[in-house]
C-alpha positions, -999 to +999 in steps of 0.1 A: +067+496+583+038+469+578+046+437+586+036+430+546+062+456+543+085+441+561+086+410+544+082+425+507+114+442+520+133+406+523+121+397+496+138+424+477+171+411+486+167+380+461+174+381+430+164+352+418+130+328+426+130+312+458+112+289+486+086+308+509+107+291+534+137+307+526+117+342+524+108+336+559+141+327+573+155+358+554+126+379+570+139+364+608+173+377+591+165+413+589+137+417+614+145+396+641+116+414+666+088+398+645+108+362+650+102+369+690+068+379+680+060+346+665+081+325+690+057+340+716+028+333+697+036+298+689+041+288+721+001+294+726-011+269+699-021+232+704+001+218+674+039+220+682+052+246+658+079+274+660+077+312+653+099+304+618+069+283+604+044+307+617+056+333+600+063+315+568+025+304+568+015+343+571+038+345+539+018+318+521-014+331+533-007+363+523+007+352+489-021+329+484-046+359+488-030+381+463-017+406+490+017+413+473+023+435+449+057+425+426+059+392+435+061+364+405+048+330+420+064+299+400+040+265+406+055+249+383+078+234+411+069+222+449+071+234+467+065+266+447+084+293+442+086+331+443+108+363+433+103+400+435+094+418+404+115+453+396+093+474+375+111+465+340+110+427+352+072+435+355+065+457+323+085+432+303+061+406+320+032+424+310+042+428+276+048+393+269+015+384+284-001+410+262+017+394+230+010+358+237-031+369+241-025+390+205-010+362+195-038+340+176-053+373+165-023+383+147-017+349+133-054+348+120-052+379+107-019+372+087-033+338+076-066+359+061-047+383+041-028+355+024-058+337+017-068+367-005-040+367-027-032+329-030-037+315-067-064+287-070-037+261-073-018+271-042-050+275-018-057+236-031-020+230-022-030+239+011-061+217+015-044+188+003-020+193+032-050+198+058-061+160+040-030+145+043-028+160+081-066+142+088-055+110+072-026+109+095-049+110+127-076+091+113-059+063+095-030+061+120-034+078+150-007+101+144-007+134+158+008+157+129+002+194+132+002+216+097+033+245+105+051+271+089+083+262+081+097+300+085+074+311+114+045+338+107+055+355+143+093+352+138+104+387+147+136+381+128+123+368+097+085+366+095+073+338+071+042+339+047+008+319+044+023+298+014+022+262+006+056+265+000+059+279+037+041+247+050+051+217+066+039+183+086+053+184+120+042+163+151+025+182+180+051+180+205+082+193+179+060+220+167+053+232+205+094+230+208+093+252+178+071+281+183+079+309+165+112+301+156+125+288+123 
């Protein structure tokens, strides 16, 4: 078994996000021969280091180079955390990313189809909502967004693009709401 495969096998023993140092410790527990070899190499370095640090640095380097398949990196925290993704988790992540990528297109299509069905008065009401939103931004520096109360992409109960379904919300609150009611 190659070294990077041993690293991957050690990561598979966790079912949650972990730090690279936790991962390196597990490698040392499962493959003590790698630690012995890394300790010998660490002795030859000018800087004061250990075998565990060497293994963690190697894992981190391989991780940064993208040499691990099925490994998810959470860069939101420091130190960054990693997790091994099963095939099901990887497929689920890919589906979510695809849905996130096509969501603006789907939203655009729903709105365009609805525009063709709106009565003149309903289209006028939507334009007035937009003007009110612009006025809040221009005159009061309030960052409101025009939002659909019942989300257009809500999986349980899809809303429609109609003035009766519009509301003004602060940008922060609209981001929290996302595609929910």
